[in-house]
C-alpha positions in Angstrom: -15.2 63.4 -35.6 -15.2 65.9 -32.7 -15.5 63.3 -29.9 -15.8 59.5 -30.1 -19.0 58.2 -28.6 -17.6 55.1 -26.9 -14.0 56.2 -26.2 -15.1 59.7 -25.1 -12.0 61.5 -26.4 -11.4 63.9 -29.2 -8.8 63.8 -32.1 -6.4 65.9 -30.1 -5.8 62.9 -27.8 -4.6 60.7 -30.7 -2.5 63.4 -32.3 1.3 63.0 -32.5 4.3 61.7 -34.4 4.4 64.8 -36.6 0.9 64.5 -37.9 0.9 60.8 -38.4 -1.0 60.1 -35.2 -0.1 58.0 -32.2 0.9 54.4 -32.8 -1.9 52.4 -31.1 -1.5 49.2 -29.2 -4.8 47.2 -28.9 -4.8 44.6 -26.1 -8.1 42.8 -25.4 -7.9 43.4 -21.6 -8.1 46.5 -19.5 -5.3 45.2 -17.3 -2.9 44.6 -20.3 -3.6 48.1 -21.5 -2.5 49.5 -18.2 0.6 47.3 -18.1 1.6 48.5 -21.6 1.1 52.1 -20.5 3.5 51.6 -17.6 6.3 51.5 -20.2 5.3 55.0 -21.5 6.8 58.3 -20.4 4.4 61.1 -19.5 1.4 58.8 -19.3 -2.1 60.3 -19.4 -5.2 58.1 -18.9 -8.5 59.2 -20.5 -11.3 57.2 -18.8 -14.7 56.5 -20.2 -17.9 54.7 -19.0 -17.1 51.5 -20.8 -13.7 51.1 -19.3 -12.1 51.3 -22.7 -9.7 53.8 -21.2 -7.3 55.5 -23.6 -3.7 55.5 -22.2 -1.3 57.9 -24.0 2.4 58.7 -23.6 5.7 58.2 -25.4 8.3 55.5 -25.7 11.7 56.0 -27.1 10.6 59.2 -28.8 7.5 57.8 -30.4 4.0 58.9 -29.4 1.9 55.9 -28.4 -1.6 55.0 -27.1 -2.8 51.8 -25.5 -6.6 51.1 -25.8 -8.3 47.9 -24.8 -10.8 46.5 -27.3 -12.6 44.0 -25.0 -13.3 40.5 -26.3 -14.4 39.7 -29.8 -14.7 41.3 -33.2 -17.9 43.3 -32.5 -16.0 45.3 -29.9 -13.0 45.7 -32.2 -15.3 47.1 -34.8 -16.4 49.9 -32.5 -13.0 50.7 -31.0 -11.0 50.6 -34.3 -13.6 52.6 -36.3 -13.5 55.3 -33.6 -9.7 55.4 -33.4 -9.4 55.7 -37.2 -12.0 58.5 -37.2 -9.9 60.2 -34.5 -6.8 60.1 -36.7 -5.0 56.8 -35.7 -3.2 55.2 -38.7 -0.9 52.6 -37.1 -2.8 50.0 -35.0 -1.5 46.7 -33.6 -3.4 44.0 -31.7 -1.4 42.9 -28.7 -3.3 39.8 -27.7 -3.4 36.2 -26.5 -4.0 33.0 -28.3 -4.1 29.2 -28.0 -1.6 27.1 -30.0 -2.8 25.0 -32.9 0.5 23.7 -34.0 3.0 21.3 -32.4 5.8 23.7 -33.3 4.2 26.6 -31.4 4.7 26.1 -27.7 3.0 27.7 -24.7 5.0 30.8 -23.9 5.9 31.5 -27.6 4.8 34.6 -29.6 3.1 34.7 -33.0 3.3 37.5 -35.5 0.1 37.1 -37.5 0.5 37.5 -41.3 -3.1 36.8 -42.0 -6.2 35.4 -40.3 -9.0 32.9 -41.0 -12.3 34.8 -40.9 -14.2 32.5 -38.7 -16.2 35.4 -37.3 -19.3 37.2 -38.4 -18.5 40.9 -37.9 -16.3 41.3 -41.0 -19.2 40.1 -43.1 -20.7 43.5 -42.7 -17.7 44.9 -44.6 -16.5 42.3 -47.1 -17.7 39.3 -49.1 -16.8 35.8 -47.8 -13.8 35.2 -49.9 -12.1 38.6 -49.1 -8.8 38.0 -47.3 -7.8 39.2 -43.9 -4.2 40.2 -44.1 -1.8 42.3 -42.0 0.3 45.1 -43.4 3.5 43.6 -44.7 5.7 46.4 -43.7 4.4 46.2 -40.1 5.0 42.5 -40.1 8.5 43.0 -41.3 9.2 45.5 -38.5 7.9 42.9 -35.9 10.2 40.2 -37.4 13.1 42.6 -37.3 12.4 43.4 -33.6 12.3 39.7 -32.8 15.8 39.3 -34.0 17.0 42.4 -32.3 15.5 41.2 -29.0 17.0 37.7 -29.4 13.6 36.1 -29.6 13.8 34.3 -32.9 13.6 30.9 -31.2 10.3 31.8 -29.6 8.6 33.9 -32.3 6.6 32.4 -35.2 5.1 34.1 -38.2 2.0 32.9 -40.1 -1.7 32.5 -40.4 -3.9 32.6 -37.3 -7.6 31.8 -36.7 -10.2 34.3 -35.5 -13.4 32.9 -34.0 -16.5 34.2 -32.4 -17.0 31.4 -29.9 -14.3 30.6 -27.4 -15.9 27.6 -25.7 -17.8 26.2 -28.6 -15.4 26.5 -31.5 -12.1 26.0 -29.8 -13.0 23.8 -26.8 -15.9 21.8 -28.3 -18.6 22.7 -25.8 -22.2 22.1 -26.8 -24.1 19.8 -29.2 -21.9 20.7 -32.2 -18.7 19.5 -30.4 -17.8 17.0 -33.1 -18.3 19.5 -35.9 -16.3 22.2 -34.2 -13.4 19.8 -33.4 -13.3 18.6 -37.0 -13.2 22.2 -38.2 -10.3 23.0 -35.9 -8.5 19.8 -37.0 -8.7 21.0 -40.6 -7.2 24.4 -39.8 -4.4 22.8 -37.8 -3.7 20.4 -40.8 -3.6 23.5 -43.0 -0.8 25.1 -41.0 -2.7 27.6 -38.9 -0.5 28.5 -36.0 -2.9 29.8 -33.3 -6.5 30.6 -32.5 -7.7 34.0 -31.1 -10.7 36.3 -31.4 -10.0 39.7 -32.9 -7.3 39.8 -35.6 -9.3 38.9 -38.7 -11.7 41.8 -38.4 -8.9 44.2 -37.5 -7.1 43.1 -40.7 -10.3 43.5 -42.8 -10.8 47.0 -41.4 -7.2 47.8 -42.2 -7.9 47.0 -45.8 -11.4 48.4 -46.4 -10.8 51.7 -44.5 -7.5 52.4 -46.2 -7.7 55.3 -48.6 -4.4 56.2 -50.0 -1.5 55.4 -52.3 -0.7 51.8 -53.3 2.6 52.3 -55.1 5.5 50.8 -53.1 7.4 54.1 -53.4 4.7 55.6 -51.2 3.6 52.7 -48.9 7.2 52.1 -47.7 6.9 55.6 -46.1 4.7 57.4 -43.7 2.5 58.2 -46.7 0.9 54.8 -46.2 -2.7 55.5 -45.3 -3.3 52.8 -42.7 -1.3 49.9 -41.2 -2.7 47.2 -39.0 -1.1 44.1 -37.5 -1.3 41.6 -34.6 1.2 40.0 -32.3 0.0 37.3 -30.0 1.2 35.6 -26.8 0.5 31.8 -26.8 -0.9 31.0 -23.3 -2.5 27.6 -23.8 -3.7 24.8 -26.0 -7.0 23.0 -26.5 -5.7 20.0 -24.7 -3.9 21.6 -21.7 -6.1 24.7 -21.2 -4.7 28.1 -20.2 -1.6 28.5 -18.1 -1.5 30.2 -14.7 -2.0 33.9 -14.5 1.7 34.4 -13.5 2.9 32.5 -16.6 0.4 34.2 -18.8 1.6 37.7 -17.7 5.3 36.7 -18.1 4.6 35.7 -21.7 2.6 39.0 -22.2 5.6 41.0 -21.0 7.7 39.5 -23.8 4.8 40.3 -26.1 4.8 43.9 -25.1 8.6 44.1 -25.6 8.1 42.8 -29.1 5.2 45.1 -30.0 6.9 48.2 -28.8 10.3 47.4 -30.4 8.6 46.6 -33.7 6.7 49.9 -33.7 9.8 51.9 -32.8 11.6 50.2 -35.7 8.6 51.0 -38.0 8.6 54.6 -36.9 12.3 54.9 -37.8 11.8 53.3 -41.1 8.9 55.6 -42.0 10.8 58.8 -40.9 
């Protein structure tokens, strides 16, 4: 690819980390992408017509990019495919979610190990029973960073739920309210920690687009072809709704701390 159609950048923008490519943080919102980029040194912003601006810079010696995906899996499909075509090989969703478990409080963070595919986009890539799982080494790096940051009492790891409909599926709007609430109750009883809208398709893309070695000798290192993951800030529940903007952004700042620290640890482990 010489230039991405939607992101409007070429592969040189994603180059870095000794040929591995920039480590890419994928928030849903434009504002969160800009706030992530404020942590970077030497920031450059490559704007495009869709406001999916590509922010690049470095953090603690690692080359990074922050790119908003917008809301929902169809947008993730476009952004991630273009990033991978441009040379990105390490991608982490940095998003928000609603709690589905009494043990996960508003203000906590979740490291997603896998996701329920309650969305339609990934059906264009994988059969219904195909799992949506995060890269285990990336998950391990995020869990290591949680301990290093002293966040283990507020960080959870486990399965999350990815949906297409925010108001219908999660909040029970519309004529299928009873059906949707029953579905969500089953997921909660099955131990699903939180509900969001993008992780499942990101995880499926991470598996089906991966072309490379599978032996642990290789995938422990930078030879791993593609790693994807997701860390989430819990900003509400179905019962209580979403917290204030100030509380939401405070939780997101802890989320950004975790994502950056986890990727720096991964970069050192892959060196």
